C-alpha positions as CSV (number, residue, x, y, z in Angstrom):
1,M,-67.6,5.6,-3.7
2,G,-67.9,2.1,-2.2
3,E,-66.5,0.6,-5.4
4,G,-63.3,-1.5,-4.9
5,F,-60.2,-1.4,-6.9
6,T,-60.1,-3.1,-10.3
7,T,-57.5,-5.8,-10.8
8,A,-55.3,-3.5,-12.8
9,Q,-55.5,-0.8,-10.1
10,A,-54.7,-3.3,-7.3
11,K,-51.6,-4.6,-9.3
12,R,-50.5,-1.0,-9.9
13,L,-50.9,-0.2,-6.2
14,K,-48.8,-3.2,-5.2
15,A,-46.1,-2.3,-7.7
16,L,-46.0,1.3,-6.4
17,E,-45.8,0.0,-2.8
18,R,-42.9,-2.3,-3.7
19,E,-41.1,0.6,-5.5
20,N,-41.7,2.9,-2.5
21,G,-40.2,0.3,-0.2
22,Q,-37.1,0.0,-2.4
23,L,-36.7,3.8,-2.6
24,R,-37.0,4.1,1.2
25,R,-34.2,1.6,1.6
26,V,-32.0,3.5,-0.9
27,V,-32.6,6.7,1.0
28,A,-31.8,5.1,4.3
29,D,-28.6,3.6,2.9
30,L,-27.5,7.0,1.4
31,T,-28.4,8.8,4.6
32,L,-26.2,6.4,6.6
33,D,-23.4,6.8,4.1
34,K,-23.6,10.6,4.5
35,L,-23.4,10.2,8.2
36,I,-20.3,8.0,7.9
37,F,-18.6,10.4,5.5
38,E,-19.4,13.3,7.9
39,E,-18.0,11.4,10.8
40,T,-14.8,10.6,9.0
41,A,-14.4,14.0,7.4
42,T,-14.1,15.8,10.8
43,G,-10.5,14.6,10.8
44,T,-10.7,13.8,14.5
45,C,-11.4,10.1,14.1
46,W,-8.4,9.1,12.1
47,A,-6.1,7.1,14.2
48,P,-3.6,4.3,13.5
49,R,-4.6,0.7,13.3
50,G,-8.2,1.1,12.4
51,G,-9.1,3.8,14.8
52,A,-11.4,5.5,12.3
53,V,-13.3,2.2,11.8
54,A,-13.8,1.9,15.5
55,V,-15.0,5.5,15.9
56,V,-17.5,5.1,13.0
57,C,-18.7,1.7,14.2
58,E,-19.2,2.8,17.8
59,G,-20.5,6.3,17.0
60,L,-23.0,5.2,14.4
61,G,-23.7,1.7,15.5
62,V,-22.7,0.1,12.2
63,S,-20.5,-2.9,11.3
64,E,-17.0,-2.6,10.0
65,R,-18.2,-3.7,6.6
66,R,-21.0,-1.1,6.6
67,A,-18.5,1.6,7.6
68,G,-16.9,0.9,4.3
69,L,-13.4,1.7,5.6
70,G,-10.6,-0.5,4.7
71,P,-7.0,-0.3,6.0
72,A,-4.9,2.5,4.7
73,P,-2.6,1.6,1.8
74,G,0.7,0.4,3.1
75,D,-0.7,-0.3,6.6
76,P,1.3,-3.1,8.1
77,T,-1.8,-4.4,9.9
78,A,-3.6,-4.8,6.6
79,G,-2.3,-8.3,5.9
80,D,-2.2,-8.6,2.1
81,G,-3.2,-5.0,1.6
82,A,-6.6,-5.9,0.1
83,S,-9.4,-3.5,0.8
84,A,-12.3,-4.6,3.0
85,R,-14.8,-3.1,0.5
């Protein structure tokens, strides 16, 4: 023991740490997506004029963009009808 890492081992460790960080971010994003889907799937948060977005944003503390919810097709408040995604 007492021996340090070789250069190759240190580089490999750094690469694995970087990959681990990326995977943790992916898991966090997917977990948040799951929570958003669960919140909207209850059927209780769908309200006219973006009520679902407000419920998800307030309940989960996410931005409208992160909520991933655009206006419903044909919603007169949607402007040009383009999705916010």
